[in-house]
N, C-alpha and C positions, 0 to 999 in steps of 0.2 A: 383678476378672476380667482374665485376661491380655489383652494388646493384640491378639494374633492372633484370639482369640475375639470380641472386640468388632468387629474388621474383618469377620469372617465374618457376624456378625449384621447389620451395616450393609449388607453386600452382598446378603444375603437380603431385607432390608426394602426396599431399592431395587428389587430385581427384582420383588417382589410389587407394589410401588407402580406400577412401570412397566407391568406387565401389566394392572392394574386401571384405569389411566388411559385405556386404549384403548376402554373402554365408553362409550356415549353416556348422558348423563342424559336422562330423559324429562320433558317438560313435564306439568303437572298439568291434567287436564280435569275437567269437572263434569257428568257424564251424569245424575246424580240430579236436579239443578236443572232441566235442559232437557228431561227426559223427558216431562213433562206437555204442554209446548208442541209438542214434536216429534210426539207421539202424536196430539194434536188436529189438527195439519196432515195427518198421514198418513191419518187416518180421515175427513176431510172430503171430500165429493163436490166435483167440479170447480167448480161455481158458488160454493161456500162457501170455497174455498181462499184467496182473497185476504184475507178477514177473519182466517183462521187464520194467514196469513203476517204480517199486521200485529201480531198478538199475539206472534208469535215475535220480530219485530223489537224490540218493546217490552221483552220479557224480556231480549234480548241487550243492549240499551242500559242497562237497569236493573242488570244484573249487573256490568258495568264491566271485568272482567279475565278474559275467557274464554280457554281454552286452544286450541291449534291443532286438536285433535279436535273441540272445541265449534264452532269457526268452520267447520270442514269440514262438519259435519252441517247447520249452518244454510244454508250456501251450496248444499249438496246439495238442500235443499228448495226454495230459490229457483230453482235450475236446473230442478228438476222442474216448478215452477209455469209458468215461461216455455216449457218444452219441451212439456209435455203439455196445459196449459190454454190458454195464450195462443198457442201455436204460433209464438212469436217465437224462432226458432232463433239469431238473432244475439245477443240478450240472454242466452239460455241458454248460449251459448258463452262469453260474458264471465264468467259465474259459474263455468263449468268452468275458465277460466283462473285465477280466484281460488283455486279448490280446488287447482290445480297449485302455486300460490305457497306455500300452507300445507303441502303434502306433499312438495315436491321437494328439501328441504334435507338430509334424513337418510334416504336410500334404504337404507342398511345396517341401519336399524331396521325390522323387518318390518311393523309397523302403518303406518308412513309409506309404505313401498313399496306396500302394499295400497291405501291411499288414493290414491296417485299413479297407480297403474295404472287405478283406477276413474275418476279424473278424465280421464285420456287417452282412455278408452273414451267418456266422455260428450262430450268435444270432437269425437271422431270421429263420434258420433251426429249432432251438429249439422251437420257438414259433409255427412253422408249425407242428411239431410233437405233441405239446401240444394242437393242434386244435385251437390255437388263431390266426386265419388267418389274422385278421386286423393288429395285431402287427407284424406278419410275413411280411405282405405287406409293412408296414412302414420301417422295417429294410432292406428289399430287395431294397426298393426305395432309402434309404440313401446310400446303398452300390453302387447302379448304379450311383447315382449322384457323389459320390466320384471318381468312375472310369472315368466318363465323364469329370470332371473338373480338376483332378489331375494326372491321369495316362496316359502316352504317349504309353507305350507298352501294347496295348489292348490284346495281346495274353496271357499275364500273368493272366488276369481275365476276359476272354471273355465269361465265362459261364453264365453271368447274364440273358441272354435270357431264359435259361432253367429253372431258378427260376420262371420267369414270367409264363412259361408253367405250372408249378405245381399249381399255383394259379388258372389258368383257368381250369385245370383238376379237382380241388376240387369243382369248380362251375359247373362241368359237361358240360363245354363249350369245347368239345373235338376238334372241328374244329380249334378254336383259339389256344388251347394248342399245336396242331400239328404244327401250323405256327411257334410258338416260339421254340419248340423242334427242328424242321427242320432247322430253321435259325441258332440256336446255333451249330447244327451238321455241317453245311456248314462252319461257321466261324472257328470252331475247325480244320477242314481239311485244311484251309488256313495257319494255323500255322505249320511250317515244323517240329518243334521239338516235337516228340511224346514222352512226358514224362509220368510218371505214372498217374498224375492227368488228363492229356488229354485222356489217355487210358480209365480211369474210365468214364469220361464225355461222350465220343463218344459212347461207348457201351450202356451207360444208356439212351442217347437220342434215339438210334435206338430201344431199348426195349420200351421206352415210346411212341414213334410214333406208333409202332405196337400195343401197348395196347390201344391207343386212337382209332385206326382204328377198333380194336376188339369191343370197346364200341359202335362205330358207325355202327357195323355189316358190315363193308367193309372187308370181310374175306380174299380175295386174297391179298389185300394190307397189312393186318396184318401179314399173313404168310410170305410175302416178307421181311418185316422189322425184324421180329423175326429171320429169317434165316440170314439176313445181320448181325444182332447182334452176333449170334453164330459164323459165319465165321470170324468176326472181332476179337472176343475173341480168337478163335483158332489160328489165324494168328499172333497175337501180344502178347499173354500172356507169351510166352517164353522170351520176353524182360525183364520181371520182375519176375524172378524165386522166389525171396523172398516174392512175393505177390501172390503165387499160390492159397492160400486159398480164396483170393478175386475173382479170376477167377472162382473158383468152385461155390461161392455164386452167382455171376453174371449169370453163366450158369444155375444154379438152378432156378433163377427167370424167365428166358426165358422158361425153360422147363415147369414151372408152367403155364405160359401164353399160351404156345402151347397146354397144356392139356385142358385149358378152350376153346381154339379155336377148338380143336378136338371135344370137348363135344357139342359145339354149331353147328358144321357142321355135326354131326352125325357119326363121326369116332370114335365109342366107344371103339374099340379095342386098340386104341392108348392112350386113356385118362388115364387108370390105369397105364400103363407103364411109361408115362411121369411124372405123379405125383410121382410115386415111385422113378424114377430116380432123380427128384428134391429133394425129401426127403433124398435120399442116399448122395447127394452132400453136404448137410448142416447138416447132423445128428450130427456131433461132433462140428462143428465150429460156428453154428448159431441156437441155440435152438428156439428162438421165431419164426423165419421164418419157421423152420421145423414144429412147432405146427400149424401155420396158414395153411400150405400146407396139413397137415393131416386132418384138419377140412374140407378143400375143397374135399379131397378124400372121406371122410365120406359122404359128400353131394352127391357125384357122386354115391356111393353105394346105398343111399336111392332112388335116382332118378331111378335107375335100379332095385329096389326092392330086392337088396342083403342085406336084413335086418340084417342077422347075422353079416356080415362084418361091417356094419354101426354101430350096437350096440356095438360090441367089440371095435371099434376105438373110438367111442364117450365116452365110459366108461373109456378108457385109458386117454383121454384128460380131463375128469371131475376133476381128481385129480391134474391137472397141470394148472388150470385156472389162478393161480397167476403168471405163467410164460408168459401169453398172454400179449404181448406188443402192440397188435393191437386191437383197439376197435371193428373193423369189424369182427375179428375172434371170439370174445366173442358173438357178436350179431348173427353170423352164427351158433355158437354152440347151442344157445337157440332155434334158428329157426329149426335146424335139429333134436333136441330132441323133439320139438313139432311135426314135421312131422313124426318122428319115432313112437311116441305113437298114432298119428292119424291113421297110417297104421295098428297098432295093435288093433284099435278100443277101446282104453282106454282114453275116453274123459277127465276124471278128471286130469290124469297126463299130457295130452296134454294141457289142459287149464292152469295148473300151469306154465308150461314152456312158454306158449304163453304170460301169464301175465308178466313174467320176461323179455321176449323178447321185449314186447311193452314198458316197463319202460325204458330199455336201449335205444331203438330206439328213443323214445320221447326226452330223455335228449340229445342225439347226435344231433337231428334235431334242437332243441332249441338253442344249442350252435352254430350251423353252419348257422342259418337263417340269421343273420345280415351280415355275410360275403357273402352269396349267392346273396344278393341284391346289392353288390358293383359294380359300373361300373368301371372295372379295366382299360379299354382303356382310359377313361377320366383322370384317375389318372396318367397313364403313360404320356399322353400328357402334363398334368400340370407339372409333374416332369421334362420332357425333356425341356419344355419352361423355367423352372427355371434354369436348368443347362445352357441353351443357354444364358440367361440373365447374369449369373455369368461369362461365358466366354467372353461376350461382355464387361462387366465391367473390367475384367482382361486385355483384349486387349486395352481398353482405358487407363488403368493405364500404360501399357507398352508403348503406344504411347506418353503419357505425359513424361515418363522417357526418351524416345528417343529424344523428342523435347528439353528437358533440356540438354541432352548430346550434341545435335547439337549446341545449343546456346553456351555451354561451349567450344566446339571444335572451333566454329567460333571465339570466343573471343581469344582463344589460337592462332589461325592462324593469327589474326590481330597483336597480340603481337609479334609473331615470325617474321612476315613481317617487323614490325618496327625495331626489333633488327637487322635483316639482313641489312636493309637500313642503320642503324647506323654503323654497322660493315664495310659495303662497303666504307663508307666515311673515315674510319680509316685505310683501307687496304694498302693505299700507304705508310703509315708510317712503315709498317711491312715487306716491300720487303727485306730489308737487313737481317732482322731476319729470314725470310724464307730461304734465301740463306745459312745462317749459319747452319740452321737446316738440310738443304739438305746435307751439308758436313758431319754432324753427322750421317745422315741416311746412307750415303755411307760407312762410317766406320762400322756402325751396320750391313749392308749387308755383308761386308767382314767377320765380325765376325761370322755371321750366316752361311756363306759358309764354314768356317773352322769347325764350329760345325757340319755341315752336313757331312763333310768328316770324322770327328771323330765318328759320329753315325754309318756311313757305316762300319768303321773299327771295331767298337764294335759288330755290327750285324754279320760281317763275323767271328769274334772270337767265338761268341755264336753258330753260325751255325756249325763251325768246331768242337766245343766241343760236340754238339748234334750228330754229324755224327757217332762218334765211338760207343756210346751205342746202337744207332738204328741199325748200321751195325752188332753189336754183336747179337742183337735180331733176325735180319734177318738170320744170319748164324745158330743160334740155331734152328730156325723154319725150315730152309732148311734141317738140320740133322733130325729133328723129322718127316718131310715128307717122309724120306726114309724108315722108319720103318712101319710095318703093323699096322693098327688101324681101328676102326669102321668108318662108312661113316660120321657120325656127326662130329667126331673129325677131320677127314680129311678135311671136308669142312671148319671148324673153323680155322684150321692151315693155309689153303690156303688163306683165307681172311686176316688173320693176316700178312702172308708173303707178300701179295700184298700191304697191307697198309704200311708196312715197305719200300717196293720199292718206293711207291709214295712219302713218306717222304724224302727218300734219294735223289730222283730227285729234290725235292724242295730245299733241302740243297745245292745240287750241283749248282742250279741256283744262289743261293746267293753267293756261294764261287767263281763263275766264273765272278762276277761283272756285270752280265746282268741286264738290266733295269727290274723292277718288271714285266712288262707286254710286254716285247719285243717279237715280233713274233719269234717262233721257227720253226724248220723243221716239216712239216706236215707228218702225218702217217694215214693210213686207219684204223679208229677205229670202232669197233663194239659197237655202242652206246647202243643197247639193253642190251648186256652183262655187259657193264660198269655200267649201271643204276641198273641192278639186284644186282650186287656185292655191290654197294653203299647202296642200301636199306637193304641188309642183314646185313651190318656193323652197320647201324643206328637202326636196330630192337631192339638191346639190350637197347638203350636209351629209345625207345618207350615203351618197356616192363616195365621199371621202373615206368612209369606213367600209366600203363594199357591202353595204346593207341593202336589202330589197324592201321597198314599200309596196304593199299590196292593198289596193283601195277597192272597196265594193260599196256602191251607194244606191239609194232609192230617191225618188223625187220627193223632196221635202221643202216646205216653205213655213216661215214662222214670223210673228210680229215681235221684233226685238231690235237691238242696235247691232248692226253688222260689224262695226269696228270692235266692239267688246266681244262678240262671239268669235271673231278672228283671233283675238288674244287667247281665248280659251283653247281653240283648236291648235294654235301655234305652240302653246305651252305643253299640251299633252303629247303632240307628235315630237317636239323638240326633246322632251324628257325621254321618250322611248328611244330616240336615236342616241342621246347622250349616255344613257345607262345600259345600252346593249353593246356587247362585244362586236368586233368586225365580222362581216360575212353572215350576219343573222337576219332573220325575216321579221318584219313588223306588219301586222295585219290591222287595217283600219276599216271598220264596218259601220255604215249609216243605215238605220232601219226606221220604219214609221208604222205606228198603229193609228187607231182612230183619233186619239187626242194628243199623243206625244210622239216625239222622235227620240231615238236613242243612238248614241255614238259610242263605239268601243274601240280602244287602241290597245292592241295586244303585242307585247314584246317578248324576247327571249333573253332578257338582260339579267342583271345581278340581283333583282328583287329588292324588297324592302325588309330589313330586319324587324323581327317582332317588337323589339323595344322602341322602334321609331314609328310604327304604323299608326299609333294614336296621335302623333304629333305633326304629321306631314302637311296637314291643312292649316297649321298655325305658322308662326314665323320665328321659332327659336333657332339660334345659330347652329345647334347640334344636328338639325335635320338637313343642313346643306352638305352634300357629299360631292366629291369630284366624279366626273364621268369616267367611263372605261378607258378613255385616252387622256385622262387628266383634265377634261373640260371643267371650267369654273362653274360653280353653282352657288346661288345666293339663298335658296330655300324660300323664295317669294312667290314663284309662279303658281303653285297649287293653291296658296292662300288667296291670291287675287282671283283665280279661276272660280273657286268656290263662292266667293262673294258675288261675282258676276252672275253665276248660275242661279244662286238662291234669290238674287234680285228679281229674276224673271220667273220665279216659281218653279225652278227645276231642282235637281239634286245630283250630286256626284259621289261616287264610291269606287272601291277598287278591290281586286283580289290579287294576292301576291304570295309567292313562296321564295324564300331567300335562295339565290343562285339558280332559280328556275324560271324567273320572269314575272311580269306584272300585267294585269289587264285593268285599265281605267275605263269607267262607264260614266256617261252623263245622260240625263233624261230631262227634256225641256218641252214645254207646250208647243204643239204644231198648229199651223193655221188649218181651218176647216177645208 
């Protein structure tokens, strides 16, 4: 090879190597190993979460070398335990800091950026619960900035508007809080995947909006959003059976708010019932919330001069003040004790409790005074402007890189043009060499033709050897079908018998030396029945991955070859199962119009990368990809399906987004 050619190839190789080296390598995580332990923790009610956490710790210790994603998920559960169960917000914050350590090193990798933003939110939550609102705002702001600058999939962390709503709520700016809660509610509805986190956030936003309207004394609007929250929980809680305890708590919160609404609107008959229903829902699973609701019920009894009930309930709560995790509950308890003794005309006792009430109230107001004066809107504007500036800087850096690449490509193009010109001048010297190589190619083609004949012979031998065992299976199934059996066994044997018949037809095609896709004699095929049988046979594969096949058909008949159409149906449904994760839905729809029938197979799988979409109907090796469980794929099924469909005057196409799923469509002539 001439020296200038070698230099050019070396230059190209170095350029490719340089561009590939800027990508981060990703650490290896082990979600399959930890899934059982994480699910056990998530599905446990609060009193049982400590035992589930110990199992998770033991699993972590036994594994030895977890990845950063594994550690993040474990610390996430530990943070949840101390935040929601123990109400120890200091320890919860420490675990949020650990999550930040695992996620903060590679923010240019989106999954790390998502984890980092979530950890920042969690640390802000701890500060919020500790009433350190300025610090909470700081971490919420950092989380939002991380989302704006590093995360493309906004649905993964779309709830940051609701965090801003909490800050306005604590400033008693309820109109502004409603704006943020409602904005987050709408954004959540735009994300089609209703996972557990989104279920929590949507019902929480509806309740928060209702609570803000209650504070503003817009009672009709408050009642409307409280009912929307209850309806949403009732409709969707069944999707998360392992989280039923949370649905009970969420429902209890709304019951408590409805009780306050009933109290303010004079519907006193409902107040006690709703408070007691709220208490019943959380009696075992959330003690602090139960105590706070009991305090409110005691206040209602005082308001209605049911002093005996109020005294009894307040006395019960006096011995449990250490379990109060809400400052407002303690403040209310002192207030109600003051009111109680005032109604009994015992001024000294009333004064004692009033003094303690005033002391707690003053300390809370002093702590919150600085935060109440903050102009959050200006802070948000400053934050978003900062994020915009960073995006512009990043865009400028990208444009600079593109310019450098353009210069490099231009230089390469000039070099290639010079090489082509040089080679054209030398081409006349190589005409004889080309003629000689043509003769060699002719010999090679002859050898290939002989090799093809040999391959065909081997294929026919293999087909012949397969025919006997499959025929034996068919005969055995035929004998079994003659004997009485239950309906389920009958259906299974019939499907197996039909599958054997289809396999023998395919083998006969090969043995008769027909071209793979040569047109055969048409027959009137009941497409609907054929599709139903195909789905029933594929159901077993779907069951292995806990997938659900949803079939909707119309009455369709067509003049074609049933065995070939069976191949098409099987390929499309098998691919949907193979390339979809576990526990996903696959929708199969058969429709008919005047002249054609259309089949669509829609999955929620890994999708088709843009660089492969123009190749999937051909047979290159690079289009074959393993399934989500490592299932083997040869990349032949779609090529065969297209040739069969086009043979009968039909067409096949698809719509796909990477990581969001694929829909395959076929359209073929239908019988009149």
